[in-house]
N, C-alpha and C positions, 0 to 999 in steps of 0.2 A: 491139285484136282479142284474143280469148281462144282458146287451144288447149286442148282437153280430151281426156284419155285415161282410159278406164275400165279397171278390173281387178277381179279377185276372183270372176268367174263360174265356173261349173263344174257338175258333176253331183252332186245330193244326193237323198237319199230323202225322201219325204213326211214332214213333221214336223220336218225338219232346219232348219239355219240356214246362212246365208251373209252375208258382209259385202262389199258392193261399195265400191270406192273410185273417186273421180273426182279426177284430178290436173290442176290448171290451170297453164298457162304463158302467156307473152306478157304481156298485161295481167293484173294480179293478180286472181285469182279472188275474193279476199276482198272486193272492192268490188262484186261482182255477186250478185244473187239467183241461185239455182241450182235446177234441177229434175231429177227422174228420170222417165223415160218407158220404156215397154216396147212391143215389137211382136212378136206371134206371126205365124207364116206365114199369109198370106192375110187378115190382120186389120189394122185401123187402129192407129196409134200411140196408146197410152193413157197418161194421166197416172198417175203412181205416188206421187210425193211432191215437195214444194217447200219451200224455206227462204229466208228473206230474208238480206241480206248479213251481218247481225250474228248470226244464229242464234236470235233472240228470237221468231220467228214461223214456224210450219210449217203445212202443209196436206196432207191425204191424202184419197183417195177411200174410200168405205165398204168397198170390196173388200179393202183392205190395212190399214185403220185398226185399231190394236191389235196388229198383227203386224209392221209395218215401222216403222222409225224413221230419219228423216233427221237428220244432224248435220254440223257443219263444224268444221274447225280452221284458222282464218284465218292463224295463224302458219306453218302448213305449206302453205297454199294448197290444201287438200284438202276435199272433201265426201264424206260416207259415206252408205251406205244399209244399215242392219242389217235383215236379213230373217229372221224367226223363223216357226215353225209353217208352213213352206212347203207348198204344195199343188201337185198336178200342173198346175192351171190357171195357176200363176205362171210356167210355162215360157215363155220369150220371150228375145229380145235386149233388153238393158237399156241405155239411153242416158242420159248426163247432158247437160245443156244450160244455156246461159247466155243472157240477153237481150242485145240490141244495145247497150244503155246500162247503165252502172252506176247504183246507187241503190237505194232501198228498195222493197219490195213482195214479194208472194208470188204467183207466176203459175202457173196450172194448165192453160193451153192451149198446144198445140204452136206455134201461130203467134205466141205471145208471145216465143218464143226464136229467136235468130239463130245461135248457135254450138252445134254438136253434136259429141260424140265419135264414135268409130267403133263403139261398142257392145261389150258383153260378153255371151256366151251363158249363160243360166241354164236348166238342165234339171232338173226335179223328177220323179223316178220314183215310181210308185205301189207 
């Protein structure tokens, strides 16, 4: 089992940057693919970024491609989401997630994931 804790959210002006962190505990996060999702009030949980266990493969939706970068430091059991050129529509609660089983792959759908953090709020003002 993996426990996940997000941090790094906050209030930023449009055009600014934030770096979110996802800390893993329990089973080592370094063995798991990891994803970031976001959910705005009244909306579904949307895919933001995903990375395989080694960091060699990533995926992004078009809405964040070129602005967001997912990375990981397996020695520290951490996954990061660097967010640049933020827009007001990026405002949401951001969650990191890990699938039920360790192993390779990059997963983009919420139901691919079993373990979720509590979320961190990101607010982008115009």
